[in-house]
A tleap script that builds the chain and sets N, CA, C and O, in Angstrom:
source leaprc.protein.ff14SB
mol = sequence {
  NMET ALA VAL LYS ILE THR ASP GLU CYS ILE
  SER CYS GLU ALA CYS ALA PRO GLU CYS PRO
  VAL ALA ALA ILE LEU ASP GLU GLY ASN GLU
  LYS ASN PRO PHE ASP ASN LEU PHE TYR VAL
  LYS PRO GLU SER CYS VAL GLU CYS ILE GLY
  HIE ALA ASP GLU PRO ARG CYS VAL GLU ALA
  CYS PRO THR GLU GLY ALA ILE VAL TRP ASP
  MET PRO TYR THR LEU GLU PHE ASN GLU HIE
  TYR ARG ASP GLY HIE GLU SER GLY VAL TYR
  ASN ILE ARG GLU HIE LYS LYS LYS GLY LEU
  MET LEU PRO GLU GLN LYS GLU GLN ALA PHE
  ILE SER GLU VAL SER MET SER ASP ARG GLU
  SER ASN ALA VAL ILE GLY ARG TRP CSER
}
set mol.1.N position { 113.420 84.859 103.560 }
set mol.1.CA position { 113.751 84.257 104.821 }
set mol.1.C position { 112.474 84.212 105.613 }
set mol.1.O position { 111.519 84.912 105.277 }
set mol.2.N position { 112.430 83.495 106.544 }
set mol.2.CA position { 111.298 83.527 107.420 }
set mol.2.C position { 111.752 83.411 108.842 }
set mol.2.O position { 111.022 83.751 109.772 }
set mol.3.N position { 112.966 82.927 109.012 }
set mol.3.CA position { 113.539 82.857 110.346 }
set mol.3.C position { 114.913 83.508 110.310 }
set mol.3.O position { 115.545 83.620 109.260 }
set mol.4.N position { 115.356 83.931 111.483 }
set mol.4.CA position { 116.726 84.421 111.581 }
set mol.4.C position { 117.303 84.023 112.917 }
set mol.4.O position { 116.582 83.761 113.880 }
set mol.5.N position { 118.617 83.986 112.952 }
set mol.5.CA position { 119.334 83.573 114.142 }
set mol.5.C position { 119.842 84.833 114.847 }
set mol.5.O position { 120.439 85.714 114.228 }
set mol.6.N position { 119.594 84.893 116.139 }
set mol.6.CA position { 119.942 86.073 116.933 }
set mol.6.C position { 121.275 85.879 117.658 }
set mol.6.O position { 121.913 84.832 117.549 }
set mol.7.N position { 121.672 86.893 118.386 }
set mol.7.CA position { 122.913 86.789 119.151 }
set mol.7.C position { 122.765 85.910 120.403 }
set mol.7.O position { 123.714 85.766 121.173 }
set mol.8.N position { 121.590 85.331 120.602 }
set mol.8.CA position { 121.408 84.325 121.659 }
set mol.8.C position { 122.029 82.991 121.243 }
set mol.8.O position { 122.219 82.106 122.077 }
set mol.9.N position { 122.341 82.848 119.975 }
set mol.9.CA position { 122.928 81.616 119.429 }
set mol.9.C position { 124.227 81.287 120.160 }
set mol.9.O position { 125.065 82.163 120.376 }
set mol.10.N position { 124.387 80.017 120.539 }
set mol.10.CA position { 125.603 79.573 121.225 }
set mol.10.C position { 126.533 78.815 120.270 }
set mol.10.O position { 127.514 78.216 120.710 }
set mol.11.N position { 126.232 78.837 118.981 }
set mol.11.CA position { 127.044 78.191 117.947 }
set mol.11.C position { 127.265 76.707 118.220 }
set mol.11.O position { 128.370 76.195 118.044 }
set mol.12.N position { 126.223 76.030 118.644 }
set mol.12.CA position { 126.327 74.602 118.957 }
set mol.12.C position { 126.294 73.726 117.704 }
set mol.12.O position { 126.633 72.543 117.756 }
set mol.13.N position { 125.887 74.311 116.588 }
set mol.13.CA position { 125.834 73.637 115.289 }
set mol.13.C position { 124.697 72.630 115.148 }
set mol.13.O position { 124.704 71.840 114.204 }
set mol.14.N position { 123.729 72.633 116.046 }
set mol.14.CA position { 122.625 71.686 115.971 }
set mol.14.C position { 121.649 72.007 114.836 }
set mol.14.O position { 121.026 71.101 114.283 }
set mol.15.N position { 121.515 73.275 114.491 }
set mol.15.CA position { 120.502 73.692 113.524 }
set mol.15.C position { 120.865 73.387 112.067 }
set mol.15.O position { 120.023 72.905 111.309 }
set mol.16.N position { 122.090 73.661 111.680 }
set mol.16.CA position { 122.486 73.579 110.270 }
set mol.16.C position { 122.207 72.227 109.616 }
set mol.16.O position { 121.651 72.198 108.518 }
set mol.17.N position { 122.570 71.101 110.246 }
set mol.17.CA position { 122.301 69.826 109.582 }
set mol.17.C position { 120.816 69.494 109.473 }
set mol.17.O position { 120.433 68.634 108.679 }
set mol.18.N position { 119.974 70.165 110.263 }
set mol.18.CA position { 118.533 69.923 110.216 }
set mol.18.C position { 117.837 70.651 109.068 }
set mol.18.O position { 116.713 70.303 108.705 }
set mol.19.N position { 118.489 71.649 108.503 }
set mol.19.CA position { 117.852 72.449 107.453 }
set mol.19.C position { 117.753 71.643 106.158 }
set mol.19.O position { 118.773 71.229 105.607 }
set mol.20.N position { 116.527 71.418 105.669 }
set mol.20.CA position { 116.357 70.602 104.466 }
set mol.20.C position { 116.782 71.293 103.171 }
set mol.20.O position { 116.886 70.646 102.129 }
set mol.21.N position { 117.028 72.601 103.232 }
set mol.21.CA position { 117.425 73.339 102.025 }
set mol.21.C position { 118.797 73.994 102.174 }
set mol.21.O position { 119.156 74.865 101.382 }
set mol.22.N position { 119.555 73.586 103.172 }
set mol.22.CA position { 120.912 74.098 103.417 }
set mol.22.C position { 120.962 75.624 103.465 }
set mol.22.O position { 121.854 76.241 102.882 }
set mol.23.N position { 120.003 76.227 104.161 }
set mol.23.CA position { 119.923 77.685 104.251 }
set mol.23.C position { 120.718 78.266 105.412 }
set mol.23.O position { 120.838 79.487 105.516 }
set mol.24.N position { 121.265 77.426 106.287 }
set mol.24.CA position { 121.964 77.918 107.470 }
set mol.24.C position { 123.474 77.818 107.258 }
set mol.24.O position { 124.012 76.756 106.944 }
set mol.25.N position { 124.131 78.952 107.438 }
set mol.25.CA position { 125.589 79.021 107.286 }
set mol.25.C position { 126.247 79.132 108.653 }
set mol.25.O position { 125.777 79.873 109.516 }
set mol.26.N position { 127.336 78.396 108.848 }
set mol.26.CA position { 128.037 78.505 110.131 }
set mol.26.C position { 128.859 79.781 110.184 }
set mol.26.O position { 128.999 80.482 109.182 }
set mol.27.N position { 129.393 80.072 111.340 }
set mol.27.CA position { 130.075 81.344 111.551 }
set mol.27.C position { 131.353 81.500 110.749 }
set mol.27.O position { 131.823 82.625 110.578 }
set mol.28.N position { 131.931 80.422 110.250 }
set mol.28.CA position { 133.148 80.528 109.455 }
set mol.28.C position { 132.911 80.611 107.959 }
set mol.28.O position { 133.863 80.763 107.195 }
set mol.29.N position { 131.671 80.515 107.528 }
set mol.29.CA position { 131.357 80.527 106.099 }
set mol.29.C position { 131.561 81.923 105.513 }
set mol.29.O position { 131.121 82.909 106.103 }
set mol.30.N position { 132.217 82.015 104.371 }
set mol.30.CA position { 132.514 83.317 103.754 }
set mol.30.C position { 131.269 84.092 103.337 }
set mol.30.O position { 131.332 85.311 103.177 }
set mol.31.N position { 130.140 83.409 103.160 }
set mol.31.CA position { 128.899 84.090 102.776 }
set mol.31.C position { 128.098 84.566 103.984 }
set mol.31.O position { 127.061 85.212 103.835 }
set mol.32.N position { 128.581 84.244 105.166 }
set mol.32.CA position { 127.931 84.666 106.391 }
set mol.32.C position { 128.395 86.088 106.724 }
set mol.32.O position { 129.592 86.311 106.901 }
set mol.33.N position { 127.469 87.054 106.812 }
set mol.33.CA position { 127.863 88.445 107.079 }
set mol.33.C position { 128.260 88.710 108.532 }
set mol.33.O position { 128.722 89.805 108.855 }
set mol.34.N position { 128.086 87.728 109.403 }
set mol.34.CA position { 128.383 87.912 110.824 }
set mol.34.C position { 129.588 87.078 111.235 }
set mol.34.O position { 129.826 86.001 110.688 }
set mol.35.N position { 130.334 87.580 112.192 }
set mol.35.CA position { 131.541 86.891 112.639 }
set mol.35.C position { 131.278 85.803 113.673 }
set mol.35.O position { 131.915 84.751 113.640 }
set mol.36.N position { 130.359 86.043 114.574 }
set mol.36.CA position { 130.230 85.132 115.706 }
set mol.36.C position { 128.867 84.482 115.868 }
set mol.36.O position { 128.497 84.112 116.982 }
set mol.37.N position { 128.115 84.333 114.795 }
set mol.37.CA position { 126.883 83.571 114.898 }
set mol.37.C position { 126.487 82.987 113.567 }
set mol.37.O position { 126.952 83.414 112.510 }
set mol.38.N position { 125.629 82.016 113.640 }
set mol.38.CA position { 125.142 81.364 112.433 }
set mol.38.C position { 124.188 82.315 111.710 }
set mol.38.O position { 123.696 83.278 112.299 }
set mol.39.N position { 123.933 82.038 110.433 }
set mol.39.CA position { 123.143 82.940 109.581 }
set mol.39.C position { 122.222 82.119 108.699 }
set mol.39.O position { 122.635 81.107 108.131 }
set mol.40.N position { 120.978 82.551 108.584 }
set mol.40.CA position { 120.017 81.913 107.686 }
set mol.40.C position { 119.951 82.740 106.413 }
set mol.40.O position { 119.656 83.934 106.459 }
set mol.41.N position { 120.225 82.106 105.270 }
set mol.41.CA position { 120.145 82.808 103.983 }
set mol.41.C position { 118.673 83.075 103.678 }
set mol.41.O position { 117.908 82.133 103.475 }
set mol.42.N position { 118.269 84.338 103.643 }
set mol.42.CA position { 116.853 84.645 103.455 }
set mol.42.C position { 116.326 84.181 102.105 }
set mol.42.O position { 115.153 83.826 101.992 }
set mol.43.N position { 117.162 84.177 101.089 }
set mol.43.CA position { 116.722 83.778 99.761 }
set mol.43.C position { 116.539 82.269 99.619 }
set mol.43.O position { 116.075 81.795 98.582 }
set mol.44.N position { 116.900 81.515 100.656 }
set mol.44.CA position { 116.796 80.053 100.612 }
set mol.44.C position { 115.788 79.466 101.593 }
set mol.44.O position { 115.218 78.410 101.321 }
set mol.45.N position { 115.556 80.119 102.717 }
set mol.45.CA position { 114.705 79.568 103.771 }
set mol.45.C position { 113.258 79.416 103.298 }
set mol.45.O position { 112.664 80.341 102.745 }
set mol.46.N position { 112.705 78.211 103.534 }
set mol.46.CA position { 111.314 77.931 103.170 }
set mol.46.C position { 110.464 77.579 104.393 }
set mol.46.O position { 109.386 77.000 104.258 }
set mol.47.N position { 110.953 77.930 105.581 }
set mol.47.CA position { 110.244 77.651 106.833 }
set mol.47.C position { 109.865 76.190 106.975 }
set mol.47.O position { 108.939 75.852 107.714 }
set mol.48.N position { 110.571 75.327 106.274 }
set mol.48.CA position { 110.361 73.875 106.286 }
set mol.48.C position { 108.994 73.458 105.758 }
set mol.48.O position { 108.528 72.356 106.047 }
set mol.49.N position { 108.351 74.325 104.988 }
set mol.49.CA position { 107.088 73.949 104.354 }
set mol.49.C position { 107.355 72.762 103.434 }
set mol.49.O position { 108.251 72.799 102.590 }
set mol.50.N position { 106.569 71.723 103.611 }
set mol.50.CA position { 106.758 70.497 102.842 }
set mol.50.C position { 107.773 69.553 103.468 }
set mol.50.O position { 107.996 68.452 102.964 }
set mol.51.N position { 108.387 69.982 104.566 }
set mol.51.CA position { 109.388 69.156 105.235 }
set mol.51.C position { 109.012 68.852 106.685 }
set mol.51.O position { 109.323 67.773 107.188 }
set mol.52.N position { 108.352 69.782 107.355 }
set mol.52.CA position { 107.991 69.632 108.764 }
set mol.52.C position { 106.891 70.630 109.115 }
set mol.52.O position { 106.600 71.537 108.336 }
set mol.53.N position { 106.283 70.460 110.286 }
set mol.53.CA position { 105.202 71.350 110.719 }
set mol.53.C position { 105.699 72.716 111.164 }
set mol.53.O position { 104.959 73.697 111.087 }
set mol.54.N position { 106.936 72.794 111.626 }
set mol.54.CA position { 107.556 74.053 112.001 }
set mol.54.C position { 109.027 73.976 111.591 }
set mol.54.O position { 109.530 72.892 111.296 }
set mol.55.N position { 109.706 75.098 111.571 }
set mol.55.CA position { 111.112 75.062 111.163 }
set mol.55.C position { 111.922 74.046 111.979 }
set mol.55.O position { 111.932 74.086 113.210 }
set mol.56.N position { 112.594 73.146 111.275 }
set mol.56.CA position { 113.362 72.090 111.932 }
set mol.56.C position { 114.551 72.631 112.709 }
set mol.56.O position { 114.997 72.007 113.672 }
set mol.57.N position { 115.064 73.770 112.307 }
set mol.57.CA position { 116.184 74.365 113.050 }
set mol.57.C position { 115.771 74.677 114.482 }
set mol.57.O position { 116.565 74.535 115.412 }
set mol.58.N position { 114.527 75.101 114.651 }
set mol.58.CA position { 114.026 75.439 115.986 }
set mol.58.C position { 113.892 74.181 116.833 }
set mol.58.O position { 114.205 74.189 118.024 }
set mol.59.N position { 113.424 73.098 116.211 }
set mol.59.CA position { 113.299 71.840 116.940 }
set mol.59.C position { 114.653 71.376 117.467 }
set mol.59.O position { 114.731 70.790 118.546 }
set mol.60.N position { 115.724 71.635 116.709 }
set mol.60.CA position { 117.067 71.186 117.083 }
set mol.60.C position { 117.772 72.137 118.048 }
set mol.60.O position { 118.679 71.727 118.772 }
set mol.61.N position { 117.367 73.380 118.060 }
set mol.61.CA position { 118.078 74.409 118.834 }
set mol.61.C position { 117.823 74.259 120.336 }
set mol.61.O position { 116.673 74.166 120.766 }
set mol.62.N position { 118.903 74.237 121.137 }
set mol.62.CA position { 118.730 74.128 122.585 }
set mol.62.C position { 118.572 75.469 123.306 }
set mol.62.O position { 118.422 75.505 124.527 }
set mol.63.N position { 118.606 76.572 122.549 }
set mol.63.CA position { 118.650 77.884 123.184 }
set mol.63.C position { 117.410 78.721 122.893 }
set mol.63.O position { 117.125 79.038 121.738 }
set mol.64.N position { 116.683 79.071 123.929 }
set mol.64.CA position { 115.507 79.917 123.784 }
set mol.64.C position { 115.893 81.278 123.211 }
set mol.64.O position { 116.818 81.928 123.699 }
set mol.65.N position { 115.185 81.694 122.186 }
set mol.65.CA position { 115.404 83.017 121.609 }
set mol.65.C position { 116.503 83.091 120.560 }
set mol.65.O position { 116.774 84.166 120.024 }
set mol.66.N position { 117.137 81.968 120.261 }
set mol.66.CA position { 118.217 81.987 119.275 }
set mol.66.C position { 117.696 82.036 117.845 }
set mol.66.O position { 118.379 82.538 116.953 }
set mol.67.N position { 116.484 81.515 117.619 }
set mol.67.CA position { 115.895 81.515 116.276 }
set mol.67.C position { 114.521 82.149 116.381 }
set mol.67.O position { 113.679 81.717 117.168 }
set mol.68.N position { 114.308 83.184 115.574 }
set mol.68.CA position { 113.071 83.970 115.648 }
set mol.68.C position { 112.474 84.143 114.250 }
set mol.68.O position { 113.125 83.881 113.239 }
set mol.69.N position { 111.224 84.588 114.224 }
set mol.69.CA position { 110.560 84.858 112.949 }
set mol.69.C position { 111.126 86.117 112.308 }
set mol.69.O position { 111.542 87.048 112.996 }
set mol.70.N position { 111.134 86.129 110.989 }
set mol.70.CA position { 111.475 87.308 110.205 }
set mol.70.C position { 110.365 87.466 109.167 }
set mol.70.O position { 109.441 86.655 109.110 }
set mol.71.N position { 110.459 88.490 108.365 }
set mol.71.CA position { 109.422 88.753 107.368 }
set mol.71.C position { 109.457 87.687 106.279 }
set mol.71.O position { 110.510 87.106 106.020 }
set mol.72.N position { 108.321 87.423 105.637 }
set mol.72.CA position { 108.326 86.464 104.529 }
set mol.72.C position { 109.210 86.969 103.387 }
set mol.72.O position { 109.346 88.175 103.179 }
set mol.73.N position { 109.794 86.053 102.672 }
set mol.73.CA position { 110.642 86.424 101.540 }
set mol.73.C position { 109.747 86.504 100.306 }
set mol.73.O position { 109.795 85.653 99.417 }
set mol.74.N position { 108.921 87.567 100.285 }
set mol.74.CA position { 107.953 87.764 99.212 }
set mol.74.C position { 108.103 89.171 98.639 }
set mol.74.O position { 108.757 90.033 99.226 }
set mol.75.N position { 107.492 89.379 97.501 }
set mol.75.CA position { 107.580 90.661 96.808 }
set mol.75.C position { 107.167 91.823 97.711 }
set mol.75.O position { 107.744 92.907 97.630 }
set mol.76.N position { 106.185 91.603 98.556 }
set mol.76.CA position { 105.722 92.645 99.483 }
set mol.76.C position { 106.852 93.172 100.369 }
set mol.76.O position { 106.828 94.328 100.789 }
set mol.77.N position { 107.844 92.319 100.653 }
set mol.77.CA position { 108.947 92.706 101.543 }
set mol.77.C position { 110.272 92.832 100.793 }
set mol.77.O position { 111.342 92.712 101.390 }
set mol.78.N position { 110.198 93.070 99.503 }
set mol.78.CA position { 111.392 93.220 98.678 }
set mol.78.C position { 112.297 94.331 99.207 }
set mol.78.O position { 113.508 94.142 99.324 }
set mol.79.N position { 111.715 95.487 99.526 }
set mol.79.CA position { 112.513 96.618 100.022 }
set mol.79.C position { 113.123 96.331 101.392 }
set mol.79.O position { 114.240 96.762 101.678 }
set mol.80.N position { 112.399 95.612 102.230 }
set mol.80.CA position { 112.917 95.217 103.542 }
set mol.80.C position { 114.232 94.461 103.363 }
set mol.80.O position { 115.210 94.732 104.059 }
set mol.81.N position { 114.247 93.521 102.435 }
set mol.81.CA position { 115.447 92.721 102.206 }
set mol.81.C position { 116.518 93.490 101.436 }
set mol.81.O position { 117.708 93.306 101.691 }
set mol.82.N position { 116.121 94.336 100.513 }
set mol.82.CA position { 117.106 95.161 99.799 }
set mol.82.C position { 117.811 96.097 100.788 }
set mol.82.O position { 119.038 96.197 100.799 }
set mol.83.N position { 117.014 96.778 101.615 }
set mol.83.CA position { 117.590 97.699 102.607 }
set mol.83.C position { 118.469 96.937 103.602 }
set mol.83.O position { 119.542 97.411 103.979 }
set mol.84.N position { 118.014 95.766 104.021 }
set mol.84.CA position { 118.796 94.952 104.941 }
set mol.84.C position { 120.103 94.482 104.331 }
set mol.84.O position { 121.124 94.407 105.015 }
set mol.85.N position { 120.072 94.171 103.061 }
set mol.85.CA position { 121.298 93.768 102.363 }
set mol.85.C position { 122.274 94.937 102.303 }
set mol.85.O position { 123.467 94.784 102.567 }
set mol.86.N position { 121.749 96.094 101.954 }
set mol.86.CA position { 122.605 97.281 101.847 }
set mol.86.C position { 123.195 97.704 103.191 }
set mol.86.O position { 124.301 98.243 103.240 }
set mol.87.N position { 122.468 97.463 104.272 }
set mol.87.CA position { 122.958 97.853 105.601 }
set mol.87.C position { 123.768 96.751 106.283 }
set mol.87.O position { 124.307 96.968 107.368 }
set mol.88.N position { 123.863 95.571 105.665 }
set mol.88.CA position { 124.649 94.487 106.224 }
set mol.88.C position { 123.909 93.539 107.137 }
set mol.88.O position { 124.519 92.643 107.721 }
set mol.89.N position { 122.597 93.715 107.276 }
set mol.89.CA position { 121.800 92.806 108.097 }
set mol.89.C position { 121.665 91.454 107.388 }
set mol.89.O position { 121.652 90.407 108.034 }
set mol.90.N position { 121.566 91.485 106.074 }
set mol.90.CA position { 121.475 90.285 105.250 }
set mol.90.C position { 122.603 90.300 104.233 }
set mol.90.O position { 123.152 91.352 103.904 }
set mol.91.N position { 122.936 89.121 103.745 }
set mol.91.CA position { 123.919 88.991 102.675 }
set mol.91.C position { 123.263 88.178 101.570 }
set mol.91.O position { 123.523 86.983 101.428 }
set mol.92.N position { 122.418 88.829 100.793 }
set mol.92.CA position { 121.646 88.169 99.739 }
set mol.92.C position { 122.595 87.739 98.612 }
set mol.92.O position { 123.478 88.489 98.196 }
set mol.93.N position { 122.386 86.529 98.142 }
set mol.93.CA position { 123.208 85.986 97.059 }
set mol.93.C position { 123.021 86.799 95.787 }
set mol.93.O position { 121.920 87.251 95.473 }
set mol.94.N position { 124.116 86.972 95.065 }
set mol.94.CA position { 124.056 87.672 93.787 }
set mol.94.C position { 124.301 86.678 92.657 }
set mol.94.O position { 125.343 86.025 92.597 }
set mol.95.N position { 123.317 86.579 91.764 }
set mol.95.CA position { 123.391 85.691 90.602 }
set mol.95.C position { 124.103 86.423 89.476 }
set mol.95.O position { 123.888 87.621 89.289 }
set mol.96.N position { 124.935 85.736 88.734 }
set mol.96.CA position { 125.708 86.382 87.667 }
set mol.96.C position { 124.833 87.075 86.632 }
set mol.96.O position { 125.186 88.155 86.159 }
set mol.97.N position { 123.706 86.483 86.269 }
set mol.97.CA position { 122.834 87.063 85.238 }
set mol.97.C position { 121.630 87.796 85.819 }
set mol.97.O position { 121.239 88.846 85.309 }
set mol.98.N position { 121.041 87.253 86.881 }
set mol.98.CA position { 119.810 87.818 87.442 }
set mol.98.C position { 120.062 88.940 88.441 }
set mol.98.O position { 119.147 89.701 88.755 }
set mol.99.N position { 121.280 89.052 88.940 }
set mol.99.CA position { 121.587 90.066 89.945 }
set mol.99.C position { 121.238 89.602 91.339 }
set mol.99.O position { 121.215 88.402 91.615 }
set mol.100.N position { 120.966 90.547 92.220 }
set mol.100.CA position { 120.647 90.253 93.609 }
set mol.100.C position { 119.373 89.412 93.681 }
set mol.100.O position { 118.345 89.793 93.122 }
set mol.101.N position { 119.439 88.290 94.357 }
set mol.101.CA position { 118.314 87.353 94.399 }
set mol.101.C position { 117.283 87.764 95.459 }
set mol.101.O position { 117.011 87.036 96.414 }
set mol.102.N position { 116.734 88.940 95.253 }
set mol.102.CA position { 115.687 89.460 96.122 }
set mol.102.C position { 114.370 88.754 95.826 }
set mol.102.O position { 114.271 88.029 94.836 }
set mol.103.N position { 113.359 88.953 96.664 }
set mol.103.CA position { 112.061 88.331 96.398 }
set mol.103.C position { 111.511 88.626 95.003 }
set mol.103.O position { 110.767 87.809 94.460 }
set mol.104.N position { 111.859 89.772 94.409 }
set mol.104.CA position { 111.375 90.069 93.058 }
set mol.104.C position { 111.912 89.064 92.046 }
set mol.104.O position { 111.326 88.895 90.976 }
set mol.105.N position { 113.020 88.394 92.368 }
set mol.105.CA position { 113.578 87.356 91.504 }
set mol.105.C position { 112.967 85.995 91.809 }
set mol.105.O position { 112.631 85.233 90.903 }
set mol.106.N position { 112.828 85.702 93.102 }
set mol.106.CA position { 112.280 84.409 93.517 }
set mol.106.C position { 111.740 84.503 94.931 }
set mol.106.O position { 112.502 84.631 95.889 }
set mol.107.N position { 110.428 84.441 95.058 }
set mol.107.CA position { 109.800 84.438 96.377 }
set mol.107.C position { 109.965 83.060 97.009 }
set mol.107.O position { 110.172 82.067 96.311 }
set mol.108.N position { 109.872 83.010 98.338 }
set mol.108.CA position { 109.947 81.744 99.053 }
set mol.108.C position { 108.643 81.470 99.792 }
set mol.108.O position { 107.884 82.378 100.129 }
set mol.109.N position { 108.414 80.179 100.030 }
set mol.109.CA position { 107.234 79.763 100.781 }
set mol.109.C position { 107.349 80.253 102.215 }
set mol.109.O position { 108.450 80.430 102.737 }
set mol.110.N position { 106.200 80.471 102.849 }
set mol.110.CA position { 106.187 80.876 104.257 }
set mol.110.C position { 104.907 80.394 104.901 }
set mol.110.O position { 103.911 80.151 104.219 }
set mol.111.N position { 104.933 80.257 106.215 }
set mol.111.CA position { 103.761 79.807 106.970 }
set mol.111.C position { 102.847 81.007 107.173 }
set mol.111.O position { 103.145 81.908 107.957 }
set mol.112.N position { 101.741 81.004 106.461 }
set mol.112.CA position { 100.850 82.169 106.472 }
set mol.112.C position { 100.142 82.366 107.815 }
set mol.112.O position { 99.670 83.464 108.106 }
set mol.113.N position { 100.065 81.323 108.628 }
set mol.113.CA position { 99.399 81.436 109.925 }
set mol.113.C position { 100.205 82.250 110.940 }
set mol.113.O position { 99.663 82.665 111.964 }
set mol.114.N position { 101.474 82.480 110.672 }
set mol.114.CA position { 102.293 83.287 111.582 }
set mol.114.C position { 101.910 84.746 111.367 }
set mol.114.O position { 101.954 85.241 110.241 }
set mol.115.N position { 101.540 85.424 112.422 }
set mol.115.CA position { 101.062 86.807 112.301 }
set mol.115.C position { 102.183 87.757 111.900 }
set mol.115.O position { 103.354 87.521 112.196 }
set mol.116.N position { 101.807 88.816 111.234 }
set mol.116.CA position { 102.786 89.836 110.854 }
set mol.116.C position { 103.367 90.508 112.102 }
set mol.116.O position { 104.528 90.919 112.098 }
set mol.117.N position { 102.574 90.622 113.161 }
set mol.117.CA position { 103.119 91.225 114.383 }
set mol.117.C position { 104.210 90.338 114.982 }
set mol.117.O position { 105.198 90.854 115.505 }
set mol.118.N position { 104.051 89.013 114.916 }
set mol.118.CA position { 105.104 88.109 115.391 }
set mol.118.C position { 106.354 88.243 114.530 }
set mol.118.O position { 107.474 88.210 115.039 }
set mol.119.N position { 106.157 88.393 113.231 }
set mol.119.CA position { 107.304 88.535 112.331 }
set mol.119.C position { 107.999 89.883 112.549 }
set mol.119.O position { 109.226 89.946 112.615 }
set mol.120.N position { 107.228 90.939 112.660 }
set mol.120.CA position { 107.808 92.276 112.856 }
set mol.120.C position { 108.573 92.387 114.173 }
set mol.120.O position { 109.576 93.096 114.254 }
set mol.121.N position { 108.100 91.690 115.197 }
set mol.121.CA position { 108.744 91.759 116.510 }
set mol.121.C position { 109.821 90.700 116.694 }
set mol.121.O position { 110.423 90.596 117.763 }
set mol.122.N position { 110.062 89.908 115.643 }
set mol.122.CA position { 111.031 88.807 115.725 }
set mol.122.C position { 110.721 87.901 116.918 }
set mol.122.O position { 111.586 87.608 117.744 }
set mol.123.N position { 109.453 87.465 116.981 }
set mol.123.CA position { 109.005 86.594 118.070 }
set mol.123.C position { 109.700 85.239 118.000 }
set mol.123.O position { 110.059 84.758 116.925 }
set mol.124.N position { 109.881 84.637 119.174 }
set mol.124.CA position { 110.465 83.302 119.228 }
set mol.124.C position { 109.509 82.309 118.613 }
set mol.124.O position { 108.312 82.574 118.502 }
set mol.125.N position { 110.036 81.158 118.210 }
set mol.125.CA position { 109.288 80.179 117.425 }
set mol.125.C position { 109.052 78.899 118.211 }
set mol.125.O position { 109.863 78.507 119.050 }
set mol.126.N position { 107.921 78.253 117.923 }
set mol.126.CA position { 107.648 76.895 118.388 }
set mol.126.C position { 107.617 76.747 119.884 }
set mol.126.O position { 106.950 77.505 120.588 }
set mol.127.N position { 108.350 75.758 120.365 }
set mol.127.CA position { 108.289 75.414 121.794 }
set mol.127.C position { 108.711 76.549 122.700 }
set mol.127.O position { 108.382 76.538 123.886 }
set mol.128.N position { 109.420 77.517 122.184 }
set mol.128.CA position { 109.887 78.643 122.987 }
set mol.128.C position { 108.844 79.763 123.074 }
set mol.128.O position { 108.967 80.664 123.903 }
set mol.129.N position { 107.821 79.704 122.221 }
set mol.129.CA position { 106.851 80.810 122.198 }
set mol.129.C position { 105.836 80.715 123.313 }
set mol.129.O position { 104.958 81.572 123.424 }
savepdb mol mol.pdb
quit
């Protein structure tokens, strides 16, 4: 994942259709671990690399602070995502043969220019920053 949706989300549904890889789940989706907000599947988000200059969900979102940076979905942060999955922060997809689709199974692209301090602090993205 590289972005996540916070409780600032107003569930306006503007972000999901903008995602080029269908990584955003609405609040009624059975794979969404949260009841009242949208969710970005960390194993799918590519930060719109190859699709736009910044995450398109942020461009569509009308709410400041609703979409923030998260850690890159890379091997370096495998434990971050494993621990988050176990604690319910993330709901990582489980493949029938490969198991939990953590970064050790498949890393995702990320914008390297975003600082680790921005990612660690879940800084707001784009026009809101």
